N, C-alpha and C positions, 0 to 999 in steps of 0.2 A: 469432533461433532459427527463435522460431517463426510468426512472420509472414510468414516467406520460406518455410516448410513450406504453409501456405494458397497463397501464390502460385502453386504448384508443384502444387495440385489434390489434393492430399493431406488426408484428415478429419481432426482431431485430441480425444483423446478427454482432455477437461480431469479432473484429480485430487481429491479434497477438500484435498488440502496445495498444492494450486497449481502443480502439476511434469505436469507430459501426456504422452501417447505418442500416436503413430502408431496410429488405429484400425485391426484387422486384423493386430497386429503382436504376438504375445499374450510369455507370459514366456517358456516353453519353444522360443519361437522368437526372442526375444533371446539367449536361454541357448547357444545353436548359437553365436555371435558373441562371446561373450563367457565366459569360464568363469573371471572372479575369483573369482565367488558359489561354487563351488563349490570353487575353493584354498582359500580362506580357512575353507570351514568343515570341508574335509578338514585343514587344519593344526590346528585345535581339536579335533576328535573324535579326532586322534593326540594332544595335550596334554592333554584331559580322562582320558584313560585312561590316559596315562603318570602324569599324578597322583594319581589317581582325584576329581578335585571339576571342576566346574562353573567352567569360566571367569567372569570378572569380566567386566562391559564394558571395564576398564581393557583387559582380556588379551587381548580381543577387539578393540580399535584396535590394541593392538601385533602382532596377526595380522594386521589388514590391512596393517600397513606392513613387516611382515616380507616375507608372500608376496610384495610386490609387485617386479615386475621392472620392469627398464631397457628400454625400447620400442626393437625395432628398427627401424633409421631406414629401411633399405635392403631391403623387402620384393617380393618375386615376386610380383606382386600377380593375373598369371591363377594361380599357384597355391596363393597363397591363396583365390581364386573357384570355385578347383578340389574346396581342402580342405571350402569350406561349402556346394557343392553337394553334395561326395558326406555329409555332414555329414544333411542336411537329408535324403536319399534313405534314410537308413541309421534316424533317429528318425522318417520318410515324415511326414516335413512340408513346406509349401508356403509359398512365397512369397505374398503377394496381390499383383495386379497394379498394375505401376507406372500412374498418370494418364496415359493418352492425350493429353489434353486440358489445360492448364495451366488452370488456373480465372481468367478477365478479370480484367485486372488494375484494380486498384480506382483509387479517385480518391481516394488515401488521404487526403490533406488534410481532404479533405469530410467523411470517415468517421470519422477520430479527430474531429472536433467535431460528430457525431451522437452517439458512443458520450461527450461530454462533454455535453453539453446532455441527453441522457437518464440522467447522474450528477447534474444540475444537478435537473432534472425531480425525479428520485427520493428523490435528501437538500430540496428544499423540500418535496414534499407531506409530509414528518414534521415540520422543523421548521421557522422564518422563518432561521435563523441554524446555519448548518452551516460546516464545516473545509473546507478546499481536498480535506484525507489524505481527508474522507470522497465525496467523489467521484470520486478517484484508484480506492480501491479499488473503488467500485462498475464505475465503467469496464474496472479489470482483471479483476474477475470477471466481467461478463455479457461483454465484450467484448472477450476477451482474440484477441491474434492476428488484431486484423482491422484495425488498421493498425501502422505502424511503431511504434519508441517516441520518435524523434521529432518526431515528428507529432502524436503524443498528448500528449508533453510542450508542444509549442508551440501546441497548442490551448486549455490551460488555462492557458497565457500567459496568453492572450490574449480567453479567454471574457470577455464584458462582465458576465454573472453573477457572475464568481467573485473572490475575495480578491486584489490583484493584485499584493503582496509588500512588504518595509520598502524598497524604494527610495518606494514610492508614500508611504508614513506619514511616512517621514522626510522629503520634502518637503512634506508636511497639517504636519505637525508644527514644521517653520517659521517657519509663518505664525504673526504675536504672537497673535493673538485665539484661534486655537485651543487653541492652546499654554497660553497661560493656562484656557481653560478647563477643559483637560487634570490640568492641575497644581490648580484646586482641587477636580475633583474626588480625585484622589487625595488635597489635605491633608483633605476630610474623612473620605473613609473612613480614616483614618488616626485621626482623630477620633475614631468612630466605634468603632474597635476598644478606644480607651481608655477611654471613657465606661461600663461596665462597667453601672452604673447604667439610662442609656440606655434599653441592647441590651435590661435584662430588662422595661424599660417597653414598650418596643418590640413585644416579643411577634413574634407571628408575622410584621409587619412587619422586622423583625431579617431573617427567611428573605427579603423582599423583595430587604432589600437584597442581601445575596448574588448574589442575581441578576440586577440590577443591575449589580455590582459585573466578573461573569462577560460579561454581555454586552459591558458598555465591553473588557474585557482581550480577548473578541475579537478585535472594532474593533481596537487596538491591535497583534494578532498576526497579523491576519492581512488585514488594512486592506480595507473595501470603496473604493468611486466617493468623492469628498472632498465632494458633497453627500450624501450619507446620511450619511459620517461625518460629519460637518459637525450636520446632523438629529439623530442619534444621543445624540452631545457633549452639547446645548445640554436633550435630553428629561432625559438620566443629570442633569446638574448639575440642572436643577428639580428632581428628584425629592428627587435630597441636600441643597438646600436646604431643601425645606420638612421634611426629619427632623431636621437642625441643629435647624432652627427650634423644633420639638417638643423640643430635649436641651435648648433653653436656657431653656428655659418652666418646665424640669424642674428644672432647677441654681438660678431664682429661688428 
């Protein structure tokens, strides 16, 4: 909807909660076209006067449902427009001008790619490793309505800087040498968790172990390209092997 509104030339105001409104259409103007809020409030005031106490959240929710009316299917639109116009005059309100010229149609695929690239650049400035969800959040918060949802999802799926998904890592883990390396890392982590003496001895290095494990999990969860994944696995394996050697010396 937001994408369509922008394509028609309307300006958008995004609220802090992620909802949006058309610029120029304030609450007083919106109330002319919907009196649900007034109906609910009137029902609650009547109930509170009768009961002598304030309504609870559950009772407010019940009031919302109780005052809901079945939608009228066959409405005389001309009569409805006249009614709205009369109400606007009574309240001394005026509708903003309808955009005369539609906004120039944007190349949505290109624009979606730019939004995703901006999110990647933003996240990579802060962390060398980041999740796709972080990029998605940035793109939606800072480029809301600039492209269709389908175009944005396609840009996420094919962006080379992003982790590609479960199918890629499953294909990668089917390679015997990669799976073997990963299993060694998992085994090393399990061993380290059981060896309390070694963990205490390693001290601050144990914290580094957790960081390495988190890095590995990110690669397993969201999967970078095979070359980067393979290199990271090998680096992690080397670090774990060094730590394991230190622990074995302790046991001797």
